[in-house]
LUMLUMMAR-603732 format. One record per residue: residue number from 1; residue in one letter; chain; x, y, z of N, C-alpha, C in turn. Coordinates in Angstrom, 3 decimals, m for minus. Each point is the difference from the previous one (the first is absolute). Example, Ala and Ser with C-alpha at 12.3 -4.5 7.8 and 13.67 -1.06 7.14 Angstrom:
<sites>
<1 'A' 'A' <13.190 m5.690 7.800> <m0.890 1.190 0.000> <0.900 1.200 0.000>>;
<2 'S' 'A' <m0.350 1.050 m0.720> <0.820 1.190 0.060> <m0.770 1.090 0.730>>;
</sites>
This chain:
<sites>
<1 'M' 'A' <m64.125 m52.568 m115.186> <0.218 1.201 m0.445> <m0.281 1.136 0.805>>;
<2 'R' 'A' <m1.160 m0.161 0.782> <m0.125 1.254 0.760> <0.965 m0.051 1.364>>;
<3 'T' 'A' <0.307 m1.015 0.193> <1.077 m0.254 1.269> <1.296 0.665 m0.503>>;
<4 'V' 'A' <0.512 m0.129 m1.238> <1.196 0.494 m0.549> <m0.090 1.562 m0.059>>;
<5 'H' 'A' <m0.961 0.286 m1.213> <m0.016 1.550 m0.501> <m0.647 0.927 1.047>>;
<6 'L' 'A' <m0.851 m0.330 0.946> <m0.871 0.742 0.780> <0.563 m0.377 1.193>>;
<7 'K' 'A' <1.116 m0.860 0.295> <0.617 m0.226 1.256> <m1.069 m0.253 1.171>>;
<8 'E' 'A' <m1.091 m0.848 m0.381> <m0.903 m0.261 1.107> <0.484 m1.309 0.670>>;
<9 'K' 'A' <m0.063 m0.259 1.102> <0.440 m0.951 0.630> <m1.144 m0.706 1.232>>;
<10 'P' 'A' <m0.811 m0.793 m0.862> <m1.391 m0.701 0.679> <0.361 m1.023 0.962>>;
<11 'F' 'A' <0.948 m0.451 0.030> <0.404 m0.982 0.948> <0.904 0.348 1.342>>;
<12 'E' 'A' <m0.633 m0.303 1.257> <0.670 0.425 1.016> <0.112 m0.977 1.102>>;
<13 'C' 'A' <1.358 0.221 0.451> <0.403 m1.115 1.007> <m0.859 0.147 1.189>>;
<14 'D' 'A' <m0.415 m1.254 0.492> <m0.529 m0.147 1.161> <0.900 0.566 1.483>>;
<15 'V' 'A' <1.061 m0.409 m0.107> <1.116 0.252 1.169> <0.473 1.377 0.050>>;
<16 'C' 'A' <0.285 0.504 m1.255> <0.683 1.513 0.205> <m0.722 1.007 m0.718>>;
<17 'S' 'A' <m0.935 m0.312 m0.663> <m0.850 1.012 m0.780> <0.789 0.735 m1.530>>;
<18 'S' 'A' <1.217 m0.873 m0.274> <0.621 0.293 m1.228> <m0.952 m0.471 m0.795>>;
<19 'R' 'A' <0.068 0.924 m1.549> <m0.988 m0.080 m0.907> <0.892 m0.481 m1.258>>;
<20 'F' 'A' <m0.604 m0.863 m1.045> <0.636 m0.543 m1.126> <m0.977 0.020 m1.186>>;
<21 'G' 'A' <0.478 0.226 m1.251> <m0.527 m0.061 m0.945> <m0.443 m1.571 m0.658>>;
<22 'Q' 'A' <0.620 m0.872 0.463> <0.033 m1.113 m0.427> <m0.588 m1.002 1.005>>;
<23 'K' 'A' <m0.743 m1.099 0.083> <m0.168 m0.913 1.013> <1.525 m0.777 0.415>>;
<24 'S' 'A' <0.478 m0.220 m1.126> <1.145 m0.983 m0.110> <0.977 0.760 0.899>>;
<25 'H' 'A' <0.103 1.125 m0.283> <1.121 1.248 0.968> <m0.224 m0.184 1.367>>;
<26 'L' 'A' <m1.502 0.253 0.135> <m0.529 m0.402 1.616> <0.490 m1.116 0.797>>;
<27 'K' 'A' <m0.274 m1.184 m0.828> <0.172 m1.106 0.403> <1.638 m0.291 0.372>>;
<28 'K' 'A' <0.834 0.407 m1.014> <1.679 0.061 0.111> <0.404 0.784 1.315>>;
<29 'H' 'A' <m0.819 1.222 0.215> <0.463 0.697 1.000> <m0.579 m0.787 1.462>>;
<30 'V' 'A' <m0.996 m0.428 m0.038> <m0.315 m0.495 1.353> <0.855 m1.429 0.101>>;
<31 'I' 'A' <0.487 m0.605 m0.910> <0.671 m1.302 0.377> <1.612 0.409 0.220>>;
<32 'T' 'A' <0.684 1.061 m0.652> <1.136 0.471 0.294> <0.095 0.904 1.243>>;
<33 'V' 'A' <m1.053 0.900 0.165> <0.200 0.965 1.138> <m0.533 m0.368 1.168>>;
<34 'H' 'A' <m0.921 m0.517 0.207> <m0.817 m0.434 1.301> <0.324 m1.364 0.271>>;
<35 'F' 'A' <0.091 m1.111 m1.073> <m0.005 m1.358 0.391> <1.931 m0.332 m0.095>>;
<36 'K' 'A' <0.566 1.121 m0.444> <1.527 0.009 0.010> <0.574 m1.110 m0.609>>;
<37 'E' 'A' <m0.893 m0.542 m1.262> <0.840 m1.002 m0.933> <0.830 0.607 m0.821>>;
<38 'K' 'A' <1.205 m0.448 0.026> <1.044 0.366 m0.973> <0.426 m1.444 m0.866>>;
<39 'P' 'A' <m0.531 m0.280 m1.162> <0.497 m1.287 m0.472> <1.152 0.326 m0.933>>;
<40 'Y' 'A' <0.256 1.046 m0.514> <0.912 0.239 m0.841> <1.582 0.152 0.692>>;
<41 'K' 'A' <0.847 m0.816 m0.354> <1.232 0.063 0.908> <0.905 0.151 m0.964>>;
<42 'C' 'A' <1.180 0.834 0.411> <1.327 0.587 m0.618> <0.732 m1.097 m0.256>>;
<43 'H' 'A' <0.703 m0.304 m1.469> <1.019 m1.138 0.159> <1.409 0.267 0.380>>;
<44 'V' 'A' <m0.053 1.135 0.605> <1.481 0.662 0.337> <0.274 0.029 1.477>>;
<45 'C' 'A' <m1.179 0.468 0.610> <m0.125 0.101 1.312> <m1.292 m0.287 0.798>>;
<46 'A' 'A' <m0.100 0.207 1.148> <m1.195 m0.531 0.659> <m1.261 0.785 m0.084>>;
<47 'Y' 'A' <m0.034 1.331 m0.727> <m1.034 0.662 m0.387> <m1.354 m0.699 m0.262>>;
<48 'Q' 'A' <m1.120 0.141 0.374> <m1.272 m0.310 m0.666> <m0.897 1.141 m0.282>>;
<49 'A' 'A' <m0.992 m0.238 m1.132> <m0.744 1.052 m0.258> <m1.383 m0.469 m0.292>>;
<50 'G' 'A' <m1.063 0.937 0.206> <m1.312 m0.359 0.098> <m0.275 m0.382 m1.603>>;
<51 'T' 'A' <0.539 0.875 m0.922> <m0.245 0.112 m1.422> <1.292 m0.505 m0.792>>;
<52 'R' 'A' <m0.248 m0.365 m1.218> <1.207 m0.217 m1.027> <0.851 1.391 m0.344>>;
<53 'S' 'A' <m0.935 0.981 m0.283> <0.405 1.229 m0.357> <0.994 0.416 1.096>>;
<54 'T' 'A' <m0.277 m0.099 1.318> <0.710 0.805 0.964> <1.156 m0.954 0.104>>;
<55 'L' 'A' <m0.081 m1.244 m0.095> <1.143 m0.768 m0.170> <1.143 0.406 m1.131>>;
<56 'N' 'A' <m0.642 0.368 m1.078> <0.700 0.096 m1.094> <0.639 1.441 0.154>>;
<57 'K' 'A' <m0.884 1.180 0.834> <1.087 1.162 0.397> <1.005 m0.121 0.786>>;
<58 'H' 'A' <m0.326 m1.048 1.182> <1.029 0.055 1.021> <1.456 m0.773 m0.822>>;
<59 'V' 'A' <m0.365 m0.881 m0.853> <1.263 m0.743 m0.660> <0.759 1.202 m0.855>>;
<60 'T' 'A' <m0.606 0.770 m0.760> <0.211 1.006 m0.779> <0.787 1.037 0.932>>;
<61 'V' 'A' <m0.395 0.487 0.902> <0.495 1.136 0.747> <1.209 m0.574 1.001>>;
<62 'V' 'A' <m0.096 m1.066 0.539> <0.730 m0.331 1.145> <1.039 m0.840 m0.590>>;
<63 'H' 'A' <m0.254 m1.006 m0.856> <1.374 m0.826 m0.491> <0.270 0.324 m1.167>>;
<64 'K' 'A' <m0.942 0.819 m1.000> <0.834 0.456 m1.199> <0.494 1.569 0.295>>;
<65 'G' 'A' <m0.366 0.472 0.896> <0.684 1.459 0.094> <m0.814 1.081 m0.459>>;
<66 'A' 'A' <m1.155 m0.339 m0.683> <m0.785 1.152 m0.978> <m0.410 0.997 1.061>>;
<67 'K' 'A' <0.187 1.467 m0.512> <m0.791 1.009 0.450> <m0.498 0.888 m0.982>>;
<68 'P' 'A' <m1.374 m0.463 m0.302> <m0.631 0.775 m1.083> <m0.652 1.234 0.396>>;
<69 'Y' 'A' <m0.125 0.382 1.320> <m0.430 1.213 0.280> <0.922 1.025 0.413>>;
<70 'Q' 'A' <m0.058 0.955 m1.327> <1.076 1.255 m0.096> <m0.498 1.262 0.645>>;
<71 'C' 'A' <0.765 0.379 0.990> <m0.284 1.466 0.482> <m0.074 0.917 m1.188>>;
<72 'Q' 'A' <m0.861 1.184 0.034> <m0.112 0.596 m1.233> <0.899 1.437 0.121>>;
<73 'V' 'A' <0.267 m0.212 1.544> <0.710 1.236 0.227> <1.495 0.091 0.069>>;
<74 'C' 'A' <0.332 m1.403 0.516> <1.335 m0.346 0.054> <0.516 m1.260 m0.794>>;
<75 'P' 'A' <1.426 m0.494 0.259> <0.357 m1.386 m0.768> <m0.555 m1.148 0.621>>;
<76 'Q' 'A' <m0.507 0.033 1.311> <m0.106 m1.127 0.776> <m1.304 m0.810 m0.606>>;
<77 'S' 'A' <0.131 m1.499 m0.095> <m1.104 m0.687 m0.317> <m0.069 m1.215 1.313>>;
<78 'F' 'A' <m1.369 m0.446 m0.099> <m0.557 m0.992 0.949> <m0.657 m1.308 m0.576>>;
<79 'G' 'A' <0.225 m0.767 0.928> <m0.769 m1.239 m0.450> <m1.234 m0.188 0.379>>;
<80 'Q' 'A' <m0.740 1.007 0.603> <m1.321 m0.072 0.549> <m0.374 1.307 m0.147>>;
<81 'K' 'A' <m1.302 0.203 m0.465> <m0.578 1.301 m0.151> <m0.197 0.818 1.537>>;
<82 'T' 'A' <m0.347 m0.856 0.959> <m0.122 0.719 1.033> <1.246 0.569 0.728>>;
<83 'H' 'A' <1.024 m0.559 m0.286> <1.423 0.452 0.426> <0.461 1.344 m0.865>>;
<84 'L' 'A' <m0.522 0.012 m1.101> <0.222 1.305 m1.078> <m0.774 0.917 0.533>>;
<85 'L' 'A' <m1.295 m0.315 0.538> <m1.016 1.128 0.594> <0.412 0.614 1.240>>;
<86 'T' 'A' <0.629 m0.870 0.879> <0.636 0.382 1.287> <1.190 0.969 m0.426>>;
<87 'H' 'A' <0.783 m0.432 m0.956> <1.323 0.686 m0.264> <m0.326 1.635 m0.621>>;
<88 'V' 'A' <m0.941 0.060 m0.876> <m0.845 1.263 m0.284> <m0.322 0.479 0.995>>;
<89 'K' 'A' <m0.757 m0.480 1.047> <m0.474 0.708 1.072> <1.004 0.431 1.296>>;
<90 'N' 'A' <0.836 m0.743 m0.147> <1.326 0.453 1.272> <0.896 0.627 m0.856>>;
<91 'V' 'A' <0.279 m0.048 m1.219> <0.975 0.712 m0.509> <m0.334 1.270 m0.696>>;
<92 'H' 'A' <m0.859 m0.103 m0.769> <m0.309 1.100 m0.991> <m1.201 0.828 0.655>>;
<93 'S' 'A' <m0.679 m0.213 0.806> <m1.387 0.424 0.244> <m0.133 0.739 1.358>>;
<94 'V' 'A' <1.168 m0.163 0.755> <m0.026 0.786 1.281> <1.191 0.469 0.192>>;
<95 'P' 'A' <0.146 0.964 0.997> <1.233 0.838 0.605> <0.911 m1.240 0.405>>;
<96 'T' 'A' <1.710 0.245 m0.515> <0.494 m1.160 0.632> <1.277 0.552 0.838>>;
<97 'P' 'A' <m0.484 0.111 1.237> <0.821 0.486 1.052> <1.044 m1.029 0.443>>;
<98 'F' 'A' <m0.070 m1.007 m0.262> <1.105 m1.062 0.410> <1.057 m0.192 m1.010>>;
<99 'K' 'A' <1.270 0.452 0.309> <0.873 0.180 m1.119> <1.140 m1.111 0.489>>;
<100 'C' 'A' <0.541 m0.715 m1.069> <1.158 m0.784 0.079> <0.943 0.706 0.292>>;
<101 'V' 'A' <0.900 m0.712 0.857> <1.557 0.851 0.338> <0.959 m0.585 m1.096>>;
<102 'E' 'A' <m0.451 m0.919 m0.779> <1.197 m0.446 m0.984> <m0.234 0.519 m1.584>>;
<103 'C' 'A' <m1.159 0.518 m0.146> <m0.452 0.277 m1.569> <m0.985 1.129 0.147>>;
<104 'A' 'A' <m0.663 0.228 m1.351> <m0.850 1.398 0.040> <m1.411 m0.196 0.221>>;
<105 'H' 'A' <m0.265 m1.470 0.292> <m1.526 m0.583 0.018> <m0.514 0.519 1.358>>;
<106 'S' 'A' <m1.214 0.136 m0.055> <m0.593 0.353 1.140> <m1.521 m0.583 0.143>>;
<107 'F' 'A' <m0.695 m0.326 0.888> <m1.126 m0.876 m0.057> <m1.131 0.554 1.057>>;
<108 'G' 'A' <m1.054 m0.300 m0.481> <m1.218 0.517 0.774> <m0.115 m0.758 1.353>>;
<109 'N' 'A' <0.366 m1.097 0.262> <0.043 m0.462 1.291> <1.243 m0.892 0.605>>;
<110 'I' 'A' <0.183 m0.342 1.171> <1.254 m0.412 0.413> <0.134 m1.429 m0.441>>;
<111 'S' 'A' <m0.956 m0.986 m0.302> <0.209 m1.061 m0.222> <0.526 m0.165 m1.412>>;
<112 'E' 'A' <m0.391 0.838 m0.848> <0.524 m0.102 m1.451> <1.537 0.503 0.090>>;
<113 'L' 'A' <0.137 0.756 0.724> <1.675 0.668 0.269> <0.827 m1.374 0.408>>;
<114 'K' 'A' <m0.770 m0.644 1.312> <0.881 m1.245 0.663> <0.224 m1.026 m1.113>>;
<115 'I' 'A' <m1.097 m0.241 m0.998> <0.073 m1.024 m1.299> <1.076 0.457 m1.057>>;
<116 'H' 'A' <0.176 1.145 m0.213> <0.783 0.699 m0.827> <1.495 m0.232 0.510>>;
<117 'L' 'A' <0.412 0.217 1.299> <0.999 0.161 0.710> <0.540 m1.553 m0.087>>;
<118 'G' 'A' <m0.802 m0.764 0.446> <0.465 m1.695 m0.081> <m0.115 m0.460 m1.421>>;
<119 'T' 'A' <m0.712 0.366 m1.045> <m0.052 m0.620 m1.343> <1.452 0.823 m0.899>>;
<120 'Q' 'A' <m0.329 1.259 0.105> <1.144 0.820 m0.750> <1.195 0.234 0.715>>;
<121 'H' 'A' <0.199 0.161 0.756> <1.330 m0.017 0.854> <0.546 m0.765 0.976>>;
<122 'A' 'A' <m0.592 m1.424 0.267> <0.100 m1.087 0.633> <0.842 0.449 1.351>>;
<123 'R' 'A' <m0.991 0.635 0.507> <0.628 0.381 1.378> <m1.391 0.363 1.012>>;
<124 'P' 'A' <m0.024 m0.212 1.325> <m1.166 m0.150 0.899> <m0.452 1.592 0.055>>;
<125 'P' 'A' <m1.156 0.315 m0.207> <m0.560 1.106 0.082> <0.207 0.972 1.360>>;
<126 'F' 'A' <1.154 0.183 0.769> <m0.044 0.702 1.272> <0.410 1.394 m0.011>>;
<127 'Q' 'A' <0.360 0.390 m1.494> <0.320 1.461 m0.071> <m0.939 0.552 m0.985>>;
<128 'L' 'A' <m0.926 0.413 0.943> <m1.170 0.873 m0.768> <m0.128 1.239 0.379>>;
<129 'K' 'A' <m0.129 0.923 m0.910> <m0.472 1.261 0.210> <m1.535 0.586 0.177>>;
<130 'I' 'A' <m0.378 m0.215 1.137> <m1.448 m0.001 0.248> <m0.655 1.620 0.089>>;
<131 'P' 'A' <m0.483 0.671 m0.808> <m0.624 1.191 m0.060> <m0.197 0.381 1.266>>;
<132 'S' 'A' <0.468 1.555 0.500> <m0.630 0.317 1.289> <m1.579 0.349 m0.360>>;
<133 'C' 'A' <m0.571 0.241 1.259> <m1.705 0.467 m0.195> <0.138 1.311 0.429>>;
</sites>
C-alpha cells in the first residue's frame, strides 16, 4: 500500500540505480533491461519483448493500427505516448519556423518537416524554406 499511494520505491537496481515499488518489478527490470532477455515473441513479425504487456502494446499499435494517444490541440493521434509528447513539444510548444512549401503546416525543427514532406506529400524533402538568421 505504501509503495502505491505514497509512491515509495524501496527496491533499487544495483546496476543503474533505478528504483521500484515492488521486488518483482525490480527483478523483471534486471532480466529485461540488463540481461536483455525477451521471452515474449510476436506471432506476426520478428519482434520480441521483455514483458507480456509490452508485446500486447506492440501488437495493438503496430499490427492493429491503434492510435490511442490523442493530441488535445489538433486532430492527430499516435500509437505511443512518447510520439504524442514529441509532437506536442515540436508542433505546439515551440516557434515553428520551418514552413512546408506544399501546405500551411510549419514545424519546430527540420526533421519534422522532412518527415511531413515524405509522408504527406510523397516527395523528397529538398525544397525547404529555412529561416534566415
